[in-house]
mmCIF file of the N, C-alpha and C atoms, coordinates in Angstrom:
data_MODEL
# 
_entry.id   MODEL 
# 
loop_
_atom_site.group_PDB 
_atom_site.id 
_atom_site.type_symbol 
_atom_site.label_atom_id 
_atom_site.label_alt_id 
_atom_site.label_comp_id 
_atom_site.label_asym_id 
_atom_site.label_entity_id 
_atom_site.label_seq_id 
_atom_site.pdbx_PDB_ins_code 
_atom_site.Cartn_x 
_atom_site.Cartn_y 
_atom_site.Cartn_z 
_atom_site.occupancy 
_atom_site.B_iso_or_equiv 
_atom_site.pdbx_formal_charge 
_atom_site.auth_seq_id 
_atom_site.auth_comp_id 
_atom_site.auth_asym_id 
_atom_site.auth_atom_id 
_atom_site.pdbx_PDB_model_num 
ATOM 1   N N  . MET A 1 1  ? 27.763  13.897  58.872  1.00 0.00 ? 1  MET A N  1 
ATOM 2   C CA . MET A 1 1  ? 26.596  14.430  58.187  1.00 0.00 ? 1  MET A CA 1 
ATOM 3   C C  . MET A 1 1  ? 25.576  14.810  59.277  1.00 0.00 ? 1  MET A C  1 
ATOM 4   N N  . ASN A 1 2  ? 25.102  16.018  59.203  1.00 0.00 ? 2  ASN A N  1 
ATOM 5   C CA . ASN A 1 2  ? 24.149  16.465  60.214  1.00 0.00 ? 2  ASN A CA 1 
ATOM 6   C C  . ASN A 1 2  ? 22.734  16.019  59.857  1.00 0.00 ? 2  ASN A C  1 
ATOM 7   N N  . PRO A 1 3  ? 21.811  16.033  60.788  1.00 0.00 ? 3  PRO A N  1 
ATOM 8   C CA . PRO A 1 3  ? 20.451  15.542  60.561  1.00 0.00 ? 3  PRO A CA 1 
ATOM 9   C C  . PRO A 1 3  ? 19.714  16.318  59.468  1.00 0.00 ? 3  PRO A C  1 
ATOM 10  N N  . PHE A 1 4  ? 19.960  17.616  59.360  1.00 0.00 ? 4  PHE A N  1 
ATOM 11  C CA . PHE A 1 4  ? 19.284  18.406  58.333  1.00 0.00 ? 4  PHE A CA 1 
ATOM 12  C C  . PHE A 1 4  ? 19.675  17.945  56.927  1.00 0.00 ? 4  PHE A C  1 
ATOM 13  N N  . SER A 1 5  ? 20.947  17.711  56.668  1.00 0.00 ? 5  SER A N  1 
ATOM 14  C CA . SER A 1 5  ? 21.390  17.263  55.341  1.00 0.00 ? 5  SER A CA 1 
ATOM 15  C C  . SER A 1 5  ? 20.901  15.845  55.049  1.00 0.00 ? 5  SER A C  1 
ATOM 16  N N  . MET A 1 6  ? 20.765  15.010  56.102  1.00 0.00 ? 6  MET A N  1 
ATOM 17  C CA . MET A 1 6  ? 20.225  13.667  55.898  1.00 0.00 ? 6  MET A CA 1 
ATOM 18  C C  . MET A 1 6  ? 18.761  13.736  55.467  1.00 0.00 ? 6  MET A C  1 
ATOM 19  N N  . VAL A 1 7  ? 17.995  14.620  56.062  1.00 0.00 ? 7  VAL A N  1 
ATOM 20  C CA . VAL A 1 7  ? 16.592  14.778  55.698  1.00 0.00 ? 7  VAL A CA 1 
ATOM 21  C C  . VAL A 1 7  ? 16.479  15.266  54.257  1.00 0.00 ? 7  VAL A C  1 
ATOM 22  N N  . VAL A 1 8  ? 17.319  16.243  53.898  1.00 0.00 ? 8  VAL A N  1 
ATOM 23  C CA . VAL A 1 8  ? 17.304  16.766  52.524  1.00 0.00 ? 8  VAL A CA 1 
ATOM 24  C C  . VAL A 1 8  ? 17.682  15.659  51.540  1.00 0.00 ? 8  VAL A C  1 
ATOM 25  N N  . ALA A 1 9  ? 18.669  14.844  51.869  1.00 0.00 ? 9  ALA A N  1 
ATOM 26  C CA . ALA A 1 9  ? 19.091  13.751  50.998  1.00 0.00 ? 9  ALA A CA 1 
ATOM 27  C C  . ALA A 1 9  ? 17.974  12.721  50.841  1.00 0.00 ? 9  ALA A C  1 
ATOM 28  N N  . ILE A 1 10 ? 17.302  12.403  51.928  1.00 0.00 ? 10 ILE A N  1 
ATOM 29  C CA . ILE A 1 10 ? 16.211  11.423  51.871  1.00 0.00 ? 10 ILE A CA 1 
ATOM 30  C C  . ILE A 1 10 ? 15.068  11.950  51.017  1.00 0.00 ? 10 ILE A C  1 
ATOM 31  N N  . VAL A 1 11 ? 14.695  13.207  51.208  1.00 0.00 ? 11 VAL A N  1 
ATOM 32  C CA . VAL A 1 11 ? 13.621  13.805  50.414  1.00 0.00 ? 11 VAL A CA 1 
ATOM 33  C C  . VAL A 1 11 ? 14.001  13.834  48.937  1.00 0.00 ? 11 VAL A C  1 
ATOM 34  N N  . LEU A 1 12 ? 15.248  14.162  48.639  1.00 0.00 ? 12 LEU A N  1 
ATOM 35  C CA . LEU A 1 12 ? 15.726  14.196  47.258  1.00 0.00 ? 12 LEU A CA 1 
ATOM 36  C C  . LEU A 1 12 ? 15.681  12.800  46.626  1.00 0.00 ? 12 LEU A C  1 
ATOM 37  N N  . ILE A 1 13 ? 16.105  11.800  47.349  1.00 0.00 ? 13 ILE A N  1 
ATOM 38  C CA . ILE A 1 13 ? 16.105  10.432  46.828  1.00 0.00 ? 13 ILE A CA 1 
ATOM 39  C C  . ILE A 1 13 ? 14.670  9.948   46.578  1.00 0.00 ? 13 ILE A C  1 
ATOM 40  N N  . VAL A 1 14 ? 13.772  10.230  47.513  1.00 0.00 ? 14 VAL A N  1 
ATOM 41  C CA . VAL A 1 14 ? 12.374  9.821   47.358  1.00 0.00 ? 14 VAL A CA 1 
ATOM 42  C C  . VAL A 1 14 ? 11.744  10.534  46.171  1.00 0.00 ? 14 VAL A C  1 
ATOM 43  N N  . SER A 1 15 ? 12.035  11.818  46.004  1.00 0.00 ? 15 SER A N  1 
ATOM 44  C CA . SER A 1 15 ? 11.478  12.589  44.882  1.00 0.00 ? 15 SER A CA 1 
ATOM 45  C C  . SER A 1 15 ? 11.966  12.037  43.542  1.00 0.00 ? 15 SER A C  1 
ATOM 46  N N  . ILE A 1 16 ? 13.233  11.751  43.444  1.00 0.00 ? 16 ILE A N  1 
ATOM 47  C CA . ILE A 1 16 ? 13.791  11.194  42.200  1.00 0.00 ? 16 ILE A CA 1 
ATOM 48  C C  . ILE A 1 16 ? 13.183  9.825   41.922  1.00 0.00 ? 16 ILE A C  1 
ATOM 49  N N  . ALA A 1 17 ? 13.005  9.029   42.959  1.00 0.00 ? 17 ALA A N  1 
ATOM 50  C CA . ALA A 1 17 ? 12.420  7.698   42.780  1.00 0.00 ? 17 ALA A CA 1 
ATOM 51  C C  . ALA A 1 17 ? 10.977  7.800   42.277  1.00 0.00 ? 17 ALA A C  1 
ATOM 52  N N  . LYS A 1 18 ? 10.215  8.759   42.820  1.00 0.00 ? 18 LYS A N  1 
ATOM 53  C CA . LYS A 1 18 ? 8.837   8.923   42.366  1.00 0.00 ? 18 LYS A CA 1 
ATOM 54  C C  . LYS A 1 18 ? 8.778   9.386   40.918  1.00 0.00 ? 18 LYS A C  1 
ATOM 55  N N  . VAL A 1 19 ? 9.643   10.306  40.537  1.00 0.00 ? 19 VAL A N  1 
ATOM 56  C CA . VAL A 1 19 ? 9.675   10.787  39.150  1.00 0.00 ? 19 VAL A CA 1 
ATOM 57  C C  . VAL A 1 19 ? 10.007  9.640   38.200  1.00 0.00 ? 19 VAL A C  1 
ATOM 58  N N  . LEU A 1 20 ? 11.020  8.863   38.540  1.00 0.00 ? 20 LEU A N  1 
ATOM 59  C CA . LEU A 1 20 ? 11.393  7.735   37.690  1.00 0.00 ? 20 LEU A CA 1 
ATOM 60  C C  . LEU A 1 20 ? 10.282  6.688   37.636  1.00 0.00 ? 20 LEU A C  1 
ATOM 61  N N  . SER A 1 21 ? 9.639   6.456   38.773  1.00 0.00 ? 21 SER A N  1 
ATOM 62  C CA . SER A 1 21 ? 8.558   5.482   38.816  1.00 0.00 ? 21 SER A CA 1 
ATOM 63  C C  . SER A 1 21 ? 7.413   5.905   37.898  1.00 0.00 ? 21 SER A C  1 
ATOM 64  N N  . ARG A 1 22 ? 7.019   7.161   37.967  1.00 0.00 ? 22 ARG A N  1 
ATOM 65  C CA . ARG A 1 22 ? 5.935   7.646   37.101  1.00 0.00 ? 22 ARG A CA 1 
ATOM 66  C C  . ARG A 1 22 ? 6.332   7.609   35.636  1.00 0.00 ? 22 ARG A C  1 
ATOM 67  N N  . ARG A 1 23 ? 7.594   7.893   35.360  1.00 0.00 ? 23 ARG A N  1 
ATOM 68  C CA . ARG A 1 23 ? 8.068   7.839   33.966  1.00 0.00 ? 23 ARG A CA 1 
ATOM 69  C C  . ARG A 1 23 ? 7.942   6.415   33.418  1.00 0.00 ? 23 ARG A C  1 
ATOM 70  N N  . TYR A 1 24 ? 8.380   5.438   34.185  1.00 0.00 ? 24 TYR A N  1 
ATOM 71  C CA . TYR A 1 24 ? 8.294   4.053   33.728  1.00 0.00 ? 24 TYR A CA 1 
ATOM 72  C C  . TYR A 1 24 ? 6.849   3.581   33.628  1.00 0.00 ? 24 TYR A C  1 
ATOM 73  N N  . GLN A 1 25 ? 5.999   4.068   34.522  1.00 0.00 ? 25 GLN A N  1 
ATOM 74  C CA . GLN A 1 25 ? 4.583   3.716   34.437  1.00 0.00 ? 25 GLN A CA 1 
ATOM 75  C C  . GLN A 1 25 ? 3.966   4.268   33.154  1.00 0.00 ? 25 GLN A C  1 
ATOM 76  N N  . SER A 1 26 ? 4.308   5.509   32.817  1.00 0.00 ? 26 SER A N  1 
ATOM 77  C CA . SER A 1 26 ? 3.740   6.094   31.597  1.00 0.00 ? 26 SER A CA 1 
ATOM 78  C C  . SER A 1 26 ? 4.256   5.368   30.358  1.00 0.00 ? 26 SER A C  1 
ATOM 79  N N  . LEU A 1 27 ? 5.508   4.948   30.361  1.00 0.00 ? 27 LEU A N  1 
ATOM 80  C CA . LEU A 1 27 ? 6.034   4.174   29.233  1.00 0.00 ? 27 LEU A CA 1 
ATOM 81  C C  . LEU A 1 27 ? 5.294   2.846   29.114  1.00 0.00 ? 27 LEU A C  1 
ATOM 82  N N  . GLY A 1 28 ? 5.030   2.202   30.232  1.00 0.00 ? 28 GLY A N  1 
ATOM 83  C CA . GLY A 1 28 ? 4.293   0.942   30.223  1.00 0.00 ? 28 GLY A CA 1 
ATOM 84  C C  . GLY A 1 28 ? 2.882   1.123   29.723  1.00 0.00 ? 28 GLY A C  1 
ATOM 85  N N  . GLN A 1 29 ? 2.245   2.234   30.111  1.00 0.00 ? 29 GLN A N  1 
ATOM 86  C CA . GLN A 1 29 ? 0.888   2.502   29.647  1.00 0.00 ? 29 GLN A CA 1 
ATOM 87  C C  . GLN A 1 29 ? 0.867   2.772   28.155  1.00 0.00 ? 29 GLN A C  1 
ATOM 88  N N  . GLN A 1 30 ? 1.887   3.454   27.645  1.00 0.00 ? 30 GLN A N  1 
ATOM 89  C CA . GLN A 1 30 ? 1.956   3.703   26.200  1.00 0.00 ? 30 GLN A CA 1 
ATOM 90  C C  . GLN A 1 30 ? 2.099   2.388   25.445  1.00 0.00 ? 30 GLN A C  1 
ATOM 91  N N  . GLN A 1 31 ? 2.932   1.503   25.942  1.00 0.00 ? 31 GLN A N  1 
ATOM 92  C CA . GLN A 1 31 ? 3.095   0.212   25.289  1.00 0.00 ? 31 GLN A CA 1 
ATOM 93  C C  . GLN A 1 31 ? 1.808   -0.582  25.373  1.00 0.00 ? 31 GLN A C  1 
ATOM 94  N N  . HIS A 1 32 ? 1.135   -0.524  26.498  1.00 0.00 ? 32 HIS A N  1 
ATOM 95  C CA . HIS A 1 32 ? -0.139  -1.220  26.669  1.00 0.00 ? 32 HIS A CA 1 
ATOM 96  C C  . HIS A 1 32 ? -1.163  -0.661  25.682  1.00 0.00 ? 32 HIS A C  1 
ATOM 97  N N  . HIS A 1 33 ? -1.164  0.656   25.500  1.00 0.00 ? 33 HIS A N  1 
ATOM 98  C CA . HIS A 1 33 ? -2.082  1.297   24.553  1.00 0.00 ? 33 HIS A CA 1 
ATOM 99  C C  . HIS A 1 33 ? -1.774  0.845   23.124  1.00 0.00 ? 33 HIS A C  1 
ATOM 100 N N  . LEU A 1 34 ? -0.501  0.722   22.781  1.00 0.00 ? 34 LEU A N  1 
ATOM 101 C CA . LEU A 1 34 ? -0.130  0.254   21.444  1.00 0.00 ? 34 LEU A CA 1 
ATOM 102 C C  . LEU A 1 34 ? -0.587  -1.178  21.220  1.00 0.00 ? 34 LEU A C  1 
ATOM 103 N N  . VAL A 1 35 ? -0.471  -2.011  22.242  1.00 0.00 ? 35 VAL A N  1 
ATOM 104 C CA . VAL A 1 35 ? -0.922  -3.402  22.127  1.00 0.00 ? 35 VAL A CA 1 
ATOM 105 C C  . VAL A 1 35 ? -2.434  -3.434  21.946  1.00 0.00 ? 35 VAL A C  1 
ATOM 106 N N  . GLN A 1 36 ? -3.156  -2.591  22.696  1.00 0.00 ? 36 GLN A N  1 
ATOM 107 C CA . GLN A 1 36 ? -4.604  -2.534  22.546  1.00 0.00 ? 36 GLN A CA 1 
ATOM 108 C C  . GLN A 1 36 ? -4.978  -2.053  21.149  1.00 0.00 ? 36 GLN A C  1 
ATOM 109 N N  . SER A 1 37 ? -4.223  -1.096  20.614  1.00 0.00 ? 37 SER A N  1 
ATOM 110 C CA . SER A 1 37 ? -4.505  -0.605  19.265  1.00 0.00 ? 37 SER A CA 1 
ATOM 111 C C  . SER A 1 37 ? -4.300  -1.711  18.240  1.00 0.00 ? 37 SER A C  1 
ATOM 112 N N  . ALA A 1 38 ? -3.239  -2.487  18.405  1.00 0.00 ? 38 ALA A N  1 
ATOM 113 C CA . ALA A 1 38 ? -2.986  -3.593  17.491  1.00 0.00 ? 38 ALA A CA 1 
ATOM 114 C C  . ALA A 1 38 ? -4.100  -4.626  17.593  1.00 0.00 ? 38 ALA A C  1 
ATOM 115 N N  . ASP A 1 39 ? -4.551  -4.906  18.812  1.00 0.00 ? 39 ASP A N  1 
ATOM 116 C CA . ASP A 1 39 ? -5.660  -5.850  18.989  1.00 0.00 ? 39 ASP A CA 1 
ATOM 117 C C  . ASP A 1 39 ? -6.928  -5.319  18.351  1.00 0.00 ? 39 ASP A C  1 
ATOM 118 N N  . ALA A 1 40 ? -7.178  -4.033  18.488  1.00 0.00 ? 40 ALA A N  1 
ATOM 119 C CA . ALA A 1 40 ? -8.372  -3.437  17.893  1.00 0.00 ? 40 ALA A CA 1 
ATOM 120 C C  . ALA A 1 40 ? -8.310  -3.531  16.370  1.00 0.00 ? 40 ALA A C  1 
ATOM 121 N N  . MET A 1 41 ? -7.147  -3.281  15.803  1.00 0.00 ? 41 MET A N  1 
ATOM 122 C CA . MET A 1 41 ? -7.004  -3.375  14.344  1.00 0.00 ? 41 MET A CA 1 
ATOM 123 C C  . MET A 1 41 ? -7.213  -4.813  13.880  1.00 0.00 ? 41 MET A C  1 
ATOM 124 N N  . ARG A 1 42 ? -6.653  -5.755  14.611  1.00 0.00 ? 42 ARG A N  1 
ATOM 125 C CA . ARG A 1 42 ? -6.805  -7.168  14.261  1.00 0.00 ? 42 ARG A CA 1 
ATOM 126 C C  . ARG A 1 42 ? -8.277  -7.573  14.346  1.00 0.00 ? 42 ARG A C  1 
ATOM 127 N N  . THR A 1 43 ? -8.962  -7.101  15.378  1.00 0.00 ? 43 THR A N  1 
ATOM 128 C CA . THR A 1 43 ? -10.380 -7.408  15.547  1.00 0.00 ? 43 THR A CA 1 
ATOM 129 C C  . THR A 1 43 ? -11.209 -6.800  14.420  1.00 0.00 ? 43 THR A C  1 
ATOM 130 N N  . GLN A 1 44 ? -10.891 -5.575  14.034  1.00 0.00 ? 44 GLN A N  1 
ATOM 131 C CA . GLN A 1 44 ? -11.613 -4.940  12.933  1.00 0.00 ? 44 GLN A CA 1 
ATOM 132 C C  . GLN A 1 44 ? -11.406 -5.709  11.636  1.00 0.00 ? 44 GLN A C  1 
ATOM 133 N N  . GLU A 1 45 ? -10.188 -6.188  11.399  1.00 0.00 ? 45 GLU A N  1 
ATOM 134 C CA . GLU A 1 45 ? -9.914  -6.964  10.189  1.00 0.00 ? 45 GLU A CA 1 
ATOM 135 C C  . GLU A 1 45 ? -10.698 -8.273  10.199  1.00 0.00 ? 45 GLU A C  1 
ATOM 136 N N  . GLU A 1 46 ? -10.752 -8.941  11.355  1.00 0.00 ? 46 GLU A N  1 
ATOM 137 C CA . GLU A 1 46 ? -11.519 -10.174 11.462  1.00 0.00 ? 46 GLU A CA 1 
ATOM 138 C C  . GLU A 1 46 ? -13.004 -9.915  11.216  1.00 0.00 ? 46 GLU A C  1 
ATOM 139 N N  . MET A 1 47 ? -13.513 -8.816  11.759  1.00 0.00 ? 47 MET A N  1 
ATOM 140 C CA . MET A 1 47 ? -14.923 -8.485  11.555  1.00 0.00 ? 47 MET A CA 1 
ATOM 141 C C  . MET A 1 47 ? -15.204 -8.207  10.085  1.00 0.00 ? 47 MET A C  1 
ATOM 142 N N  . ARG A 1 48 ? -14.286 -7.529  9.410   1.00 0.00 ? 48 ARG A N  1 
ATOM 143 C CA . ARG A 1 48 ? -14.467 -7.255  7.985   1.00 0.00 ? 48 ARG A CA 1 
ATOM 144 C C  . ARG A 1 48 ? -14.520 -8.561  7.197   1.00 0.00 ? 48 ARG A C  1 
ATOM 145 N N  . GLN A 1 49 ? -13.618 -9.494  7.522   1.00 0.00 ? 49 GLN A N  1 
ATOM 146 C CA . GLN A 1 49 ? -13.606 -10.778 6.835   1.00 0.00 ? 49 GLN A CA 1 
ATOM 147 C C  . GLN A 1 49 ? -14.894 -11.554 7.110   1.00 0.00 ? 49 GLN A C  1 
ATOM 148 N N  . LEU A 1 50 ? -15.355 -11.534 8.354   1.00 0.00 ? 50 LEU A N  1 
ATOM 149 C CA . LEU A 1 50 ? -16.589 -12.241 8.686   1.00 0.00 ? 50 LEU A CA 1 
ATOM 150 C C  . LEU A 1 50 ? -17.791 -11.627 7.976   1.00 0.00 ? 50 LEU A C  1 
ATOM 151 N N  . LYS A 1 51 ? -17.822 -10.309 7.861   1.00 0.00 ? 51 LYS A N  1 
ATOM 152 C CA . LYS A 1 51 ? -18.918 -9.657  7.138   1.00 0.00 ? 51 LYS A CA 1 
ATOM 153 C C  . LYS A 1 51 ? -18.913 -10.056 5.673   1.00 0.00 ? 51 LYS A C  1 
ATOM 154 N N  . GLU A 1 52 ? -17.726 -10.166 5.083   1.00 0.00 ? 52 GLU A N  1 
ATOM 155 C CA . GLU A 1 52 ? -17.635 -10.619 3.697   1.00 0.00 ? 52 GLU A CA 1 
ATOM 156 C C  . GLU A 1 52 ? -18.157 -12.041 3.559   1.00 0.00 ? 52 GLU A C  1 
ATOM 157 N N  . ARG A 1 53 ? -17.795 -12.897 4.491   1.00 0.00 ? 53 ARG A N  1 
ATOM 158 C CA . ARG A 1 53 ? -18.259 -14.289 4.441   1.00 0.00 ? 53 ARG A CA 1 
ATOM 159 C C  . ARG A 1 53 ? -19.772 -14.367 4.587   1.00 0.00 ? 53 ARG A C  1 
ATOM 160 N N  . VAL A 1 54 ? -20.319 -13.579 5.516   1.00 0.00 ? 54 VAL A N  1 
ATOM 161 C CA . VAL A 1 54 ? -21.768 -13.580 5.709   1.00 0.00 ? 54 VAL A CA 1 
ATOM 162 C C  . VAL A 1 54 ? -22.458 -13.087 4.445   1.00 0.00 ? 54 VAL A C  1 
ATOM 163 N N  . ALA A 1 55 ? -21.896 -12.073 3.796   1.00 0.00 ? 55 ALA A N  1 
ATOM 164 C CA . ALA A 1 55 ? -22.492 -11.558 2.565   1.00 0.00 ? 55 ALA A CA 1 
ATOM 165 C C  . ALA A 1 55 ? -22.498 -12.632 1.485   1.00 0.00 ? 55 ALA A C  1 
ATOM 166 N N  . VAL A 1 56 ? -21.425 -13.390 1.386   1.00 0.00 ? 56 VAL A N  1 
ATOM 167 C CA . VAL A 1 56 ? -21.369 -14.468 0.395   1.00 0.00 ? 56 VAL A CA 1 
ATOM 168 C C  . VAL A 1 56 ? -22.396 -15.543 0.721   1.00 0.00 ? 56 VAL A C  1 
ATOM 169 N N  . LEU A 1 57 ? -22.495 -15.911 1.998   1.00 0.00 ? 57 LEU A N  1 
ATOM 170 C CA . LEU A 1 57 ? -23.479 -16.928 2.393   1.00 0.00 ? 57 LEU A CA 1 
ATOM 171 C C  . LEU A 1 57 ? -24.902 -16.448 2.136   1.00 0.00 ? 57 LEU A C  1 
ATOM 172 N N  . GLU A 1 58 ? -25.178 -15.179 2.421   1.00 0.00 ? 58 GLU A N  1 
ATOM 173 C CA . GLU A 1 58 ? -26.513 -14.648 2.151   1.00 0.00 ? 58 GLU A CA 1 
ATOM 174 C C  . GLU A 1 58 ? -26.818 -14.690 0.660   1.00 0.00 ? 58 GLU A C  1 
ATOM 175 N N  . ARG A 1 59 ? -25.822 -14.345 -0.145  1.00 0.00 ? 59 ARG A N  1 
ATOM 176 C CA . ARG A 1 59 ? -26.018 -14.360 -1.592  1.00 0.00 ? 59 ARG A CA 1 
ATOM 177 C C  . ARG A 1 59 ? -26.273 -15.781 -2.078  1.00 0.00 ? 59 ARG A C  1 
ATOM 178 N N  . VAL A 1 60 ? -25.548 -16.755 -1.552  1.00 0.00 ? 60 VAL A N  1 
ATOM 179 C CA . VAL A 1 60 ? -25.727 -18.152 -1.962  1.00 0.00 ? 60 VAL A CA 1 
ATOM 180 C C  . VAL A 1 60 ? -27.098 -18.651 -1.532  1.00 0.00 ? 60 VAL A C  1 
ATOM 181 N N  . ILE A 1 61 ? -27.513 -18.333 -0.312  1.00 0.00 ? 61 ILE A N  1 
ATOM 182 C CA . ILE A 1 61 ? -28.786 -18.832 0.204   1.00 0.00 ? 61 ILE A CA 1 
ATOM 183 C C  . ILE A 1 61 ? -29.966 -18.197 -0.512  1.00 0.00 ? 61 ILE A C  1 
ATOM 184 N N  . THR A 1 62 ? -29.899 -16.911 -0.776  1.00 0.00 ? 62 THR A N  1 
ATOM 185 C CA . THR A 1 62 ? -31.042 -16.212 -1.366  1.00 0.00 ? 62 THR A CA 1 
ATOM 186 C C  . THR A 1 62 ? -31.097 -16.339 -2.879  1.00 0.00 ? 62 THR A C  1 
ATOM 187 N N  . ASP A 1 63 ? -30.096 -16.921 -3.479  1.00 0.00 ? 63 ASP A N  1 
ATOM 188 C CA . ASP A 1 63 ? -30.074 -17.071 -4.933  1.00 0.00 ? 63 ASP A CA 1 
ATOM 189 C C  . ASP A 1 63 ? -30.836 -18.340 -5.319  1.00 0.00 ? 63 ASP A C  1 
ATOM 190 N N  . ASN A 1 64 ? -32.177 -18.249 -5.405  1.00 0.00 ? 64 ASN A N  1 
ATOM 191 C CA . ASN A 1 64 ? -33.012 -19.410 -5.698  1.00 0.00 ? 64 ASN A CA 1 
ATOM 192 C C  . ASN A 1 64 ? -32.760 -19.947 -7.099  1.00 0.00 ? 64 ASN A C  1 
ATOM 193 N N  . HIS A 1 65 ? -32.622 -19.086 -8.062  1.00 0.00 ? 65 HIS A N  1 
ATOM 194 C CA . HIS A 1 65 ? -32.422 -19.534 -9.439  1.00 0.00 ? 65 HIS A CA 1 
ATOM 195 C C  . HIS A 1 65 ? -31.129 -20.338 -9.555  1.00 0.00 ? 65 HIS A C  1 
ATOM 196 N N  . GLY A 1 66 ? -30.078 -19.845 -8.920  1.00 0.00 ? 66 GLY A N  1 
ATOM 197 C CA . GLY A 1 66 ? -28.801 -20.557 -8.960  1.00 0.00 ? 66 GLY A CA 1 
ATOM 198 C C  . GLY A 1 66 ? -28.866 -21.874 -8.222  1.00 0.00 ? 66 GLY A C  1 
ATOM 199 N N  . SER A 1 67 ? -29.581 -21.913 -7.103  1.00 0.00 ? 67 SER A N  1 
ATOM 200 C CA . SER A 1 67 ? -29.657 -23.160 -6.338  1.00 0.00 ? 67 SER A CA 1 
ATOM 201 C C  . SER A 1 67 ? -30.503 -24.196 -7.065  1.00 0.00 ? 67 SER A C  1 
ATOM 202 N N  . LEU A 1 68 ? -31.566 -23.743 -7.761  1.00 0.00 ? 68 LEU A N  1 
ATOM 203 C CA . LEU A 1 68 ? -32.368 -24.690 -8.540  1.00 0.00 ? 68 LEU A CA 1 
ATOM 204 C C  . LEU A 1 68 ? -31.545 -25.262 -9.688  1.00 0.00 ? 68 LEU A C  1 
ATOM 205 N N  . GLY A 1 69 ? -30.772 -24.393 -10.301 1.00 0.00 ? 69 GLY A N  1 
ATOM 206 C CA . GLY A 1 69 ? -29.898 -24.867 -11.377 1.00 0.00 ? 69 GLY A CA 1 
ATOM 207 C C  . GLY A 1 69 ? -28.851 -25.837 -10.862 1.00 0.00 ? 69 GLY A C  1 
ATOM 208 N N  . LEU A 1 70 ? -28.349 -25.561 -9.685  1.00 0.00 ? 70 LEU A N  1 
ATOM 209 C CA . LEU A 1 70 ? -27.361 -26.447 -9.072  1.00 0.00 ? 70 LEU A CA 1 
ATOM 210 C C  . LEU A 1 70 ? -27.990 -27.790 -8.730  1.00 0.00 ? 70 LEU A C  1 
ATOM 211 N N  . ASP A 1 71 ? -29.220 -27.770 -8.203  1.00 0.00 ? 71 ASP A N  1 
ATOM 212 C CA . ASP A 1 71 ? -29.925 -29.022 -7.903  1.00 0.00 ? 71 ASP A CA 1 
ATOM 213 C C  . ASP A 1 71 ? -30.115 -29.843 -9.178  1.00 0.00 ? 71 ASP A C  1 
ATOM 214 N N  . ARG A 1 72 ? -30.525 -29.201 -10.238 1.00 0.00 ? 72 ARG A N  1 
ATOM 215 C CA . ARG A 1 72 ? -30.709 -29.910 -11.513 1.00 0.00 ? 72 ARG A CA 1 
ATOM 216 C C  . ARG A 1 72 ? -29.402 -30.495 -12.018 1.00 0.00 ? 72 ARG A C  1 
ATOM 217 N N  . GLU A 1 73 ? -28.344 -29.731 -11.883 1.00 0.00 ? 73 GLU A N  1 
ATOM 218 C CA . GLU A 1 73 ? -27.027 -30.205 -12.331 1.00 0.00 ? 73 GLU A CA 1 
ATOM 219 C C  . GLU A 1 73 ? -26.589 -31.414 -11.507 1.00 0.00 ? 73 GLU A C  1 
ATOM 220 N N  . ILE A 1 74 ? -26.821 -31.381 -10.201 1.00 0.00 ? 74 ILE A N  1 
ATOM 221 C CA . ILE A 1 74 ? -26.466 -32.522 -9.352  1.00 0.00 ? 74 ILE A CA 1 
ATOM 222 C C  . ILE A 1 74 ? -27.280 -33.752 -9.732  1.00 0.00 ? 74 ILE A C  1 
ATOM 223 N N  . GLU A 1 75 ? -28.559 -33.581 -9.930  1.00 0.00 ? 75 GLU A N  1 
ATOM 224 C CA . GLU A 1 75 ? -29.430 -34.704 -10.337 1.00 0.00 ? 75 GLU A CA 1 
ATOM 225 C C  . GLU A 1 75 ? -28.983 -35.261 -11.691 1.00 0.00 ? 75 GLU A C  1 
ATOM 226 N N  . ARG A 1 76 ? -28.656 -34.386 -12.610 1.00 0.00 ? 76 ARG A N  1 
ATOM 227 C CA . ARG A 1 76 ? -28.207 -34.820 -13.940 1.00 0.00 ? 76 ARG A CA 1 
ATOM 228 C C  . ARG A 1 76 ? -26.932 -35.621 -13.829 1.00 0.00 ? 76 ARG A C  1 
ATOM 229 N N  . LEU A 1 77 ? -26.017 -35.211 -12.963 1.00 0.00 ? 77 LEU A N  1 
ATOM 230 C CA . LEU A 1 77 ? -24.770 -35.938 -12.780 1.00 0.00 ? 77 LEU A CA 1 
ATOM 231 C C  . LEU A 1 77 ? -24.997 -37.272 -12.069 1.00 0.00 ? 77 LEU A C  1 
ATOM 232 N N  . ARG A 1 78 ? -25.976 -37.337 -11.177 1.00 0.00 ? 78 ARG A N  1 
ATOM 233 C CA . ARG A 1 78 ? -26.278 -38.595 -10.489 1.00 0.00 ? 78 ARG A CA 1 
ATOM 234 C C  . ARG A 1 78 ? -26.861 -39.624 -11.471 1.00 0.00 ? 78 ARG A C  1 
ATOM 235 N N  . ASP A 1 79 ? -27.651 -39.144 -12.436 1.00 0.00 ? 79 ASP A N  1 
ATOM 236 C CA . ASP A 1 79 ? -28.267 -40.043 -13.381 1.00 0.00 ? 79 ASP A CA 1 
ATOM 237 C C  . ASP A 1 79 ? -27.249 -40.720 -14.290 1.00 0.00 ? 79 ASP A C  1 
ATOM 238 N N  . ARG A 1 80 ? -26.128 -40.171 -14.449 1.00 0.00 ? 80 ARG A N  1 
ATOM 239 C CA . ARG A 1 80 ? -25.120 -40.758 -15.345 1.00 0.00 ? 80 ARG A CA 1 
ATOM 240 C C  . ARG A 1 80 ? -24.570 -41.979 -14.785 1.00 0.00 ? 80 ARG A C  1 
# 
């Protein structure tokens, strides 16, 4: 094998290796992006649930008429 063909072979091997390397990197980035999307969806669902809980707590706290009635009911049950 002459030196010229060895240089061409080396350049060809390096080029193929770089192409394959970039291909695998892009596949890894796509998978990483999918994982981030799943995490974002999970986080959004958790935030929605927490907002619902906060809304319920706000409704319970600000409902004075219901809380007064509940206090009376508790006192009535204690008296028995």
